[in-house]
N, C-alpha and C positions, 0 to 999 in steps of 0.2 A: 706184105712188105713192111719193114720196120720204119718208124718215123725217126729220123736222126735227131740226136740231141739238139742240134742247131736248128731243126725245123719246129721246135717247140717255142711257143710264145712264153718264155720264162717270166716276163714281167706280169702277164695276166695270171699265170698259175701261182706266182709268188704272192700276189694279192689274195687269191683264193685260199692258199695255205695259211697266210697270216690271219685271215678272217676265221678260218676253222680253228686254228690254235688258240686264238684269243677267246673264242667261244668255249673251247675245251677247258681252258684255265678258269674262266669266269664261272663256269657251271660245275667245276670240280667239287665233289662232296665226299671224296674218299675213293679208294680203289687204286687202280693203275694210273700213275701220273703221266706216263709216256705213251706215245703212239708209234706203232710200227710203220715203216715206209708203205707197205702194202695196204694197211688199214687206212692210212691217210689218203693214198691215191684213190682207193675205192670210194671213200667218203665224199671226196670232192669231184669225182668223175674225171680224174687225171687220165690222159691218154694211155692206153695199154701198149705194151705188156706191163704188168705189175710185178714181175719177178726177174731175177737174173742181174748180171753185172751191167748190162746195157741200161736197164731200168734204174739201177742204183746210181749210175753215172748221170743219167738224165735228171732224176729228181734231186740228186745232190746239187746239180747246177741250179735248179730252181730254188732250192733252199738257200744257196749262196746269194742268188738274186734277191730273195726275201730279206736276207741280212743287210744287203745294201739299201733296201728301201727304208730301213729304220736306223741305220748306223749313225746318222746325224740328228736324229730325233731326240729331244730331251723333255723330261717332265720334272718341273721344279729344279732344273739345273742338272738332273741326273739322266744318264742313258738307261733305256730299258734293258732288261736282261736278254740274253741270247735265247729267245723263245724257240728257235729251231733246235735247241738242244733237247727238246721234248720228243723229237722224232728219232727213233732208233732203227737200226738195221736188225732184222730178225724175222723169224717165221711168224707170220700173221695168221690167225685163225679166222679167216673171213669167208 
């Protein structure tokens, strides 16, 4: 049975994604800058399935929630970049 998009604790997974992406950016030393949806999901243990339109809709909602977590946050008077832009739809080789 599929877990519905509304059955996901988007706030919890948004924090997990944010931690993962910050670590990804801070440890970047070259190579691929972006992360595929499937790679991200597998890396953080996001609930399956990790493929298809249902998955894309669900993780898209979580990425939106993550954006809301940081939308009012400022550093030296400036808003942080939209870090969720590092996540791309595509075929992951996981």
